[in-house]
Structure formats: C-alpha cells, structure tokens
C-alpha positions as CSV (number, residue, x, y, z in Angstrom):
1,X,-14.6,136.2,-126.9
2,X,-13.9,132.6,-126.1
3,X,-12.0,131.0,-123.2
4,X,-11.3,127.4,-122.5
5,X,-12.4,125.8,-119.2
6,X,-9.5,125.9,-116.7
7,X,-11.5,125.1,-113.6
8,X,-9.9,122.6,-111.2
9,X,-13.1,120.5,-111.4
10,X,-13.0,120.3,-115.2
11,X,-13.6,116.7,-116.4
12,X,-14.2,115.5,-112.9
13,X,-17.3,113.3,-112.4
14,X,-20.6,115.1,-111.6
15,X,-21.7,115.5,-108.0
16,X,-23.7,112.4,-107.1
17,X,-26.9,114.5,-106.7
18,X,-26.4,116.1,-110.1
19,X,-25.7,112.7,-111.7
20,X,-29.0,111.4,-110.3
21,X,-30.9,114.5,-111.5
22,X,-29.5,114.5,-115.0
23,X,-28.9,110.8,-115.6
24,X,-30.4,108.5,-118.2
25,X,-33.1,107.0,-116.0
26,X,-34.2,110.4,-114.8
27,X,-34.3,111.7,-118.4
28,X,-36.4,108.7,-119.4
29,X,-38.9,109.5,-116.7
30,X,-39.2,113.0,-118.2
31,X,-40.2,111.6,-121.5
32,X,-42.7,109.3,-119.8
33,X,-44.3,112.3,-118.2
34,X,-44.4,114.1,-121.5
35,X,-46.2,111.2,-123.1
36,X,-49.2,112.1,-121.0
37,X,-49.3,115.7,-122.4
38,X,-51.9,115.8,-125.2
39,X,-50.0,118.4,-127.2
40,X,-46.6,116.8,-126.9
41,X,-44.6,116.2,-130.1
42,X,-40.8,116.0,-130.5
43,X,-39.7,119.4,-131.8
44,X,-38.3,119.6,-135.4
45,X,-34.6,119.1,-136.1
46,X,-33.3,120.9,-139.2
47,X,-30.1,120.4,-141.1
48,X,-28.4,123.5,-142.4
49,X,-26.2,122.1,-145.1
50,X,-25.8,125.4,-147.0
51,X,-24.6,127.2,-143.9
52,X,-22.3,124.3,-143.0
53,X,-20.7,124.5,-146.4
54,X,-20.2,128.2,-146.1
55,X,-18.5,127.7,-142.7
56,X,-16.3,124.9,-144.1
57,X,-17.6,122.3,-141.6
58,X,-19.4,118.9,-142.3
59,X,-22.8,119.6,-140.8
60,X,-25.0,121.9,-138.7
61,X,-28.3,120.7,-137.1
62,X,-30.6,123.0,-135.2
63,X,-33.4,121.8,-133.0
64,X,-36.3,124.2,-133.1
65,X,-37.9,124.7,-129.6
66,X,-40.2,127.3,-131.0
67,X,-42.7,124.5,-131.4
68,X,-42.5,123.1,-127.9
69,X,-45.8,122.3,-126.3
70,X,-47.5,125.4,-127.7
71,X,-45.5,127.7,-125.6
72,X,-42.8,128.7,-128.2
73,X,-39.8,127.9,-126.0
74,X,-37.7,125.1,-124.4
75,X,-38.8,126.5,-121.1
76,X,-42.1,124.6,-121.6
77,X,-40.2,121.5,-120.6
78,X,-39.0,122.7,-117.2
79,X,-41.4,124.7,-115.1
80,X,-44.5,122.7,-116.0
81,X,-42.7,119.4,-115.4
82,X,-41.6,120.6,-111.9
83,X,-45.1,121.8,-111.0
84,X,-46.5,118.4,-112.0
85,X,-43.9,116.5,-110.0
86,X,-44.5,118.7,-106.9
87,X,-48.3,118.2,-107.1
88,X,-47.9,114.4,-107.4
89,X,-45.5,114.3,-104.4
90,X,-47.9,116.4,-102.3
91,X,-50.8,114.2,-103.3
92,X,-48.9,111.2,-102.3
93,X,-48.2,112.6,-98.9
94,X,-51.8,113.6,-98.3
95,X,-53.3,110.4,-99.7
96,X,-50.7,108.2,-97.9
97,X,-49.7,106.2,-101.1
98,X,-47.6,106.7,-104.2
99,X,-49.4,108.8,-106.9
100,X,-48.2,108.6,-110.5
101,X,-48.8,110.8,-113.6
102,X,-51.8,108.8,-114.8
103,X,-53.7,110.0,-111.8
104,X,-53.0,113.7,-112.4
105,X,-56.5,114.6,-113.5
106,X,-58.4,112.5,-110.9
107,X,-60.6,114.4,-108.5
108,X,-58.4,113.5,-105.5
109,X,-55.2,114.9,-107.1
110,X,-56.9,118.0,-108.5
111,X,-58.3,118.7,-105.0
112,X,-54.7,118.7,-103.6
113,X,-53.5,120.9,-106.5
114,X,-56.3,123.3,-105.9
115,X,-54.9,124.2,-102.5
116,X,-51.4,124.9,-103.9
117,X,-50.0,128.1,-105.4
118,X,-46.7,128.1,-107.4
119,X,-44.6,131.3,-107.8
120,X,-41.6,132.2,-109.7
121,X,-39.6,135.0,-111.3
122,X,-39.2,135.1,-115.0
123,X,-37.9,136.9,-118.0
124,X,-41.0,135.6,-119.8
125,X,-40.7,132.0,-120.9
126,X,-40.2,130.2,-117.6
127,X,-43.1,132.0,-116.0
128,X,-45.3,131.0,-118.9
129,X,-44.4,127.3,-118.3
130,X,-45.0,127.5,-114.6
131,X,-48.4,129.2,-115.2
132,X,-49.4,126.6,-117.8
133,X,-48.4,123.8,-115.5
134,X,-50.4,125.2,-112.7
135,X,-53.5,125.6,-114.9
136,X,-53.0,122.1,-116.2
137,X,-53.2,120.6,-112.7
138,X,-55.8,123.0,-111.3
139,X,-53.4,125.0,-109.1
140,X,-52.9,128.7,-108.8
141,X,-49.8,130.6,-109.9
142,X,-48.1,134.0,-109.1
143,X,-45.5,135.2,-111.6
144,X,-43.0,137.9,-110.7
145,X,-41.7,140.0,-113.7
146,X,-39.1,142.7,-113.6
147,X,-39.2,146.0,-115.4
148,X,-37.6,144.8,-118.6
149,X,-40.2,142.1,-119.4
150,X,-42.3,143.3,-122.4
151,X,-46.1,143.8,-122.1
152,X,-46.7,141.2,-124.7
153,X,-44.8,138.6,-122.7
154,X,-46.7,139.5,-119.6
155,X,-50.0,139.1,-121.4
156,X,-48.9,135.7,-122.7
157,X,-48.3,134.5,-119.1
158,X,-51.5,136.0,-117.8
159,X,-53.6,134.0,-120.3
160,X,-52.9,131.0,-118.1
161,X,-54.7,132.5,-115.2
162,X,-51.5,133.7,-113.4
163,X,-51.5,136.5,-110.9
164,X,-48.9,138.9,-112.4
165,X,-46.6,140.9,-110.0
166,X,-44.3,143.6,-111.3
167,X,-41.0,144.1,-109.6
168,X,-38.7,147.1,-110.0
169,X,-35.1,146.3,-111.1
170,X,-33.6,143.3,-112.9
171,X,-34.4,139.6,-113.2
172,X,-32.2,138.9,-110.1
173,X,-34.3,141.4,-108.1
174,X,-37.5,139.6,-109.1
175,X,-35.9,136.3,-108.0
176,X,-35.3,137.7,-104.5
177,X,-38.8,139.2,-104.4
178,X,-40.5,136.0,-105.5
179,X,-38.6,134.0,-102.9
180,X,-39.6,136.5,-100.1
181,X,-43.3,136.7,-101.0
182,X,-43.7,133.0,-101.6
183,X,-42.1,132.2,-98.2
184,X,-44.3,134.7,-96.5
185,X,-47.5,133.3,-98.1
186,X,-46.7,129.6,-98.0
187,X,-46.4,129.3,-101.8
188,X,-44.1,126.9,-103.6
189,X,-41.2,128.6,-105.4
190,X,-40.5,126.9,-108.8
191,X,-37.4,128.8,-109.8
192,X,-35.1,127.9,-112.7
193,X,-32.1,129.2,-110.8
194,X,-30.7,127.9,-107.5
195,X,-29.0,129.2,-104.5
196,X,-27.6,127.6,-101.3
197,X,-30.3,125.6,-99.6
198,X,-32.6,125.7,-102.7
199,X,-31.5,123.2,-105.3
200,X,-34.0,120.3,-105.7
201,X,-36.7,122.2,-107.6
202,X,-34.3,124.0,-110.0
203,X,-32.9,120.5,-110.5
204,X,-36.3,119.2,-111.5
205,X,-36.6,122.1,-114.0
206,X,-33.2,121.2,-115.5
207,X,-34.2,117.6,-115.6
208,X,-37.1,118.5,-117.8
209,X,-34.7,120.0,-120.4
210,X,-33.0,116.7,-120.9
211,X,-35.8,115.7,-123.3
212,X,-34.2,118.1,-125.8
213,X,-31.0,116.2,-126.2
214,X,-32.6,112.7,-126.0
215,X,-34.9,113.6,-128.9
216,X,-31.9,115.1,-130.8
217,X,-29.7,112.1,-130.4
218,X,-32.4,109.9,-131.8
219,X,-32.9,112.1,-134.8
220,X,-29.4,113.1,-135.7
221,X,-27.8,111.2,-138.6
222,X,-24.5,111.1,-136.8
223,X,-23.5,112.1,-133.3
224,X,-22.3,115.7,-133.1
225,X,-18.7,116.6,-132.5
226,X,-19.5,120.1,-131.1
227,X,-22.5,121.6,-129.3
228,X,-23.0,125.3,-128.6
229,X,-25.8,126.1,-126.1
230,X,-26.8,129.6,-124.8
231,X,-27.1,130.4,-121.1
232,X,-28.9,132.8,-118.8
233,X,-28.5,131.3,-115.4
234,X,-27.1,128.1,-117.1
235,X,-30.0,125.6,-116.7
236,X,-30.4,124.3,-120.3
237,X,-26.6,124.3,-120.9
238,X,-26.0,122.4,-117.7
239,X,-28.8,119.9,-118.4
240,X,-27.5,119.0,-121.8
241,X,-23.9,119.0,-120.9
242,X,-24.5,116.9,-117.7
243,X,-26.6,114.4,-119.6
244,X,-24.0,114.0,-122.3
245,X,-21.2,113.6,-119.8
246,X,-23.1,110.8,-118.0
247,X,-24.2,109.1,-121.2
248,X,-21.0,109.3,-123.3
249,X,-18.2,110.0,-120.8
250,X,-14.9,110.9,-122.6
251,X,-16.6,110.4,-126.0
252,X,-18.9,113.4,-125.4
253,X,-18.9,116.2,-127.9
254,X,-17.0,119.4,-127.3
255,X,-19.4,121.7,-125.4
256,X,-19.4,125.5,-125.6
257,X,-21.6,127.8,-123.4
258,X,-22.7,131.0,-125.2
259,X,-23.8,134.2,-123.4
260,X,-24.6,137.8,-124.2
261,X,-21.6,139.9,-123.7
262,X,-23.8,142.3,-121.6
263,X,-25.0,139.5,-119.3
264,X,-22.2,137.0,-119.1
265,X,-22.3,135.7,-115.5
266,X,-21.2,132.2,-116.4
267,X,-18.3,133.5,-118.5
268,X,-17.3,135.8,-115.6
269,X,-17.6,132.8,-113.2
270,X,-15.3,130.8,-115.4
271,X,-12.8,133.6,-115.3
272,X,-13.0,133.9,-111.5
273,X,-13.0,130.1,-110.9
274,X,-16.2,130.4,-108.8
275,X,-19.8,131.6,-109.2
276,X,-19.9,135.4,-109.2
277,X,-22.6,138.0,-109.6
278,X,-21.9,140.6,-112.2
279,X,-23.0,144.2,-112.3
280,X,-26.1,145.3,-114.3
281,X,-25.3,147.4,-117.3
282,X,-27.1,148.2,-120.5
283,X,-29.9,145.7,-121.2
284,X,-29.2,143.0,-123.8
285,X,-31.5,142.4,-126.8
286,X,-31.2,138.7,-125.8
287,X,-33.8,139.3,-123.1
288,X,-34.3,135.7,-122.1
289,X,-30.6,135.4,-121.3
290,X,-30.3,138.6,-119.2
291,X,-29.2,137.1,-115.9
292,X,-26.4,138.4,-113.7
293,X,-25.8,135.5,-111.4
294,X,-25.5,131.8,-112.3
295,X,-27.5,129.1,-110.9
296,X,-25.4,127.3,-108.3
297,X,-26.4,123.8,-109.6
298,X,-25.8,124.8,-113.2
299,X,-22.4,126.2,-112.4
300,X,-21.4,123.1,-110.5
301,X,-22.3,121.0,-113.6
302,X,-20.8,123.3,-116.2
303,X,-17.5,123.8,-114.3
304,X,-17.0,120.0,-114.8
305,X,-18.5,119.4,-118.2
306,X,-18.2,122.6,-120.4
307,X,-15.1,122.7,-122.5
308,X,-15.3,126.5,-123.3
309,X,-17.2,129.6,-122.5
310,X,-17.9,132.5,-124.9
311,X,-19.8,135.7,-125.4
312,X,-21.6,137.2,-128.4
313,X,-22.6,140.8,-129.1
314,X,-26.0,142.4,-129.7
315,X,-25.4,142.6,-133.4
316,X,-24.5,138.9,-133.6
317,X,-27.9,138.0,-132.1
318,X,-29.9,140.2,-134.4
319,X,-27.9,139.0,-137.4
320,X,-28.5,135.4,-136.7
321,X,-32.3,136.0,-136.4
322,X,-32.2,137.5,-139.8
323,X,-30.0,134.8,-141.3
324,X,-32.4,132.1,-140.1
325,X,-35.4,134.0,-141.4
326,X,-33.8,134.5,-144.8
327,X,-31.5,131.5,-145.2
328,X,-29.2,131.1,-148.2
329,X,-28.3,128.0,-150.2
330,X,-31.8,126.4,-149.8
331,X,-31.7,125.9,-146.0
332,X,-35.0,125.8,-144.1
333,X,-36.3,129.2,-142.8
334,X,-36.5,129.3,-139.0
335,X,-38.2,131.7,-136.6
336,X,-35.7,132.5,-133.8
337,X,-36.5,134.9,-131.1
338,X,-34.0,137.4,-129.7
339,X,-32.3,134.7,-127.5
340,X,-33.1,131.7,-129.6
341,X,-30.2,131.8,-132.0
342,X,-27.5,132.8,-129.6
343,X,-25.8,129.4,-129.8
344,X,-25.7,129.6,-133.6
345,X,-24.4,133.2,-133.3
346,X,-21.5,131.7,-131.2
347,X,-20.7,129.2,-134.0
348,X,-20.7,132.0,-136.6
349,X,-18.3,134.1,-134.5
350,X,-15.9,131.1,-133.9
351,X,-16.0,130.2,-137.6
352,X,-14.6,133.7,-138.5
353,X,-11.6,133.4,-136.1
354,X,-8.8,130.9,-136.9
355,X,-7.6,130.9,-133.3
356,X,-11.0,130.1,-131.9
357,X,-11.5,127.4,-134.5
358,X,-8.3,125.8,-133.6
359,X,-9.0,126.1,-129.8
360,X,-12.1,123.9,-130.1
361,X,-11.1,121.8,-133.0
362,X,-13.7,123.1,-135.4
363,X,-12.5,121.7,-138.7
364,X,-14.0,120.4,-142.0
365,X,-15.1,117.2,-140.3
366,X,-17.0,119.0,-137.5
367,X,-20.7,118.2,-137.0
368,X,-22.3,120.9,-134.9
369,X,-25.6,120.8,-132.9
370,X,-27.3,124.0,-131.7
371,X,-30.8,124.7,-130.2
372,X,-33.2,127.5,-131.2
373,X,-34.4,128.0,-127.7
374,X,-37.3,130.2,-128.5
375,X,-39.5,131.2,-131.4
376,X,-41.1,134.7,-131.6
377,X,-42.4,134.8,-128.0
378,X,-42.7,138.6,-128.6
379,X,-44.0,138.8,-132.2
380,X,-43.9,142.6,-132.3
381,X,-40.3,142.7,-131.2
382,X,-39.4,140.0,-133.7
383,X,-41.0,141.9,-136.5
384,X,-39.1,145.0,-135.6
385,X,-35.7,143.2,-135.6
386,X,-36.2,141.0,-138.6
387,X,-38.5,143.1,-140.8
388,X,-40.8,140.1,-141.4
389,X,-43.6,138.7,-139.3
390,X,-43.2,135.2,-137.9
391,X,-46.1,134.1,-140.0
392,X,-44.3,135.3,-143.2
393,X,-41.2,133.3,-142.3
394,X,-43.2,130.2,-141.4
395,X,-45.1,130.6,-144.6
396,X,-41.9,130.0,-146.5
397,X,-41.8,126.5,-145.0
398,X,-45.4,125.6,-146.0
C-alpha cells in the first residue's frame, strides 16, 4: 500500500537543529572520522540492469551495506560513531581542552573511556555497533535485547565484550528498560530512536548514516530520480532524505519510505498526521524493522522530506532475498538479510501497480537507488529463507 505525503509540513525547510545535524559539513565530518577506522572502505554499489529492464525503468543501483566495517549492516555507521563522539566530548571536558579523533587511542582518552559505560536497546544490528564502538575506545557496553532477537544475533553482539540483558516484550519495551537502567546506573544511552528531551544522541546516530548517501552520490553514474529506503524507527530514511533535501533542495529525488505491513509505525503516523505508537501484532520476518513507534527526530524530518510512504508484506521481503541471491539477466548476486531488501521489495510492488507508478512518476526514464541495509546477520535464518548459504551466494561473485 502506498500513500503520498499530505502532512502540513511537507516540503517545508528542516528544523534548524536537524539541518545542522544532517547538513553537508556534518556529513563531511562523519567521513573524516571514518578515515581513522582501519577497516573502513566504501561499500559496493551494484547496478541491476537486468532487473531495471524487466521493470521498464532506466536503471537500478543498490548499495550493499552488508560489507560495512565488518559488522554486516549500515548500523555500523551510527552507534559506534556516536560512542566515539561522546568519548571525545567527555575527554575534552575532563582534560580542559578540545580532543579530536586522532587522540582516540592515547592513554589519556582511553582512561576517560574506561570509566564510561554505553547502553542501548537493539533488534540486533544497532547494539552490535554500540558494543563494537565501546570496545574500540576501551569503554564498557550493556545491550538490552527483547524476546524476539535471535540467539545468533545476541552472540554476535556479545563477542564485543558487551553485557547482554534480556527484556520481555518488544523492541519498544527494551527501549524503555534500557533508558530506565542506564539512568539508574549513570550509563550513557546511545539509542537510535528519540523521544521528547532525548534527541541529540539519536541525531548523532543518524548523522553517521549520511556516509551512505555521500558515497553513493560519488559513485552513481547519474543522480537518481527515485530513492526507496526502509524504516524501523526511521533513522536511516530520515538521514538520507534530510541530507538530500539540504544538498539538492527542490532538485532532490522522489523519496519513498518502505516499512513492513506488520510494523508500519511511520506509515501510520503519516495517516494520522502526527507520530503514533501502533499495537504489537504478529512479528515480521523483517526483524530489524520491527518497531512500533517512530523516532521523534526521524518523523520530524520525514514529515518534511519524504514524498510517499508504503508497506510491503512478508512474502515480498522473502521473495526479494531470493531474487537478489539468484538474479536473472546477469545481475550481480547479493546477500540481503531479512530486512536488507525491503526498499527493493517496495520498488517491485510499485512496478506491478500502474496507479502507484503514476503516483510517484516511475516511468521508463526513472533511475532508482536502494540500499541493502544488511547482509546475513543471522546466517542460519538466511539459509532457511533462501535455501542457500551466504557463502554460496557470495561465491557466485568471486
């Protein structure tokens, strides 16, 4: 299902705070920080000409975040970046002078970090990023996971030395518990969602995601006309849409936010005209997108910059995983986790519907950009759904 953005704030300028967070200079600073990471490489950008021809559009390009910083997900850009920024700020306060990224591994800064603990709730990937960031700087981490997070994803986080804390209920329940415990124990909460009075750190997490679109714009042969990005609480969608609005203004691409039909809190917020919390029903296979209340900051950005909102079904997500693993027409095989291909699933759904195509102007000249937000972060689950191991699919590329 697709709806156009009818919010009164649609096409209005970003809030000044959001513009500062997601602007060109802030995004350039993210890339400067990334340059100090030993394992940083821009993630691959693949053209899918065969699929584009099949859908009767000019081009499809997909950026594969399954290779991001060894963590297998775009989330590697957000949580770890926020942790590093917070450590440097704390070190600056304690040392009485500005402290930059090139001092991160000095004894003075590591001594400050060693007294800090970072906590967050996670569906899996964000917590892994926060835990890795904490380990990188010599801090501690405590990661809160809800009942639906698989054991394999919990183990992947624990490998970074994190204290793992199970919480009954949903992701939203784990967010509340993480905030409560961290406040009681004096830990810093590094959440990828925001709420009234807690916006700056989620803003830093979103800021980290801007590296994705900056890399893509450098690598794309032509600027995209349409972008479809999946959303849980809305962080990555808002980061990319906000950056593009600030960079390109009225020349920005048509931007569509894609969510699981079973966890479409941003879609529901668009229908209501304000951020709303939706009820928890049957879990979605798109586990990394299973969120029931949007981030306040993300919604503020998307209500201004998203052109449309849509949902995809469970079968759409699994079908696109399989399509990317077994591409037709000579396209490159790609390992997409359960949530990774949701944006592309949205494109496939729109392409089948003449009214939806017309609504967003998807014609034979359209150049579409999507992001594979995660690889096989749960390899066992991936193999169950695709019938191939991730190694087999990647072996097709070699």
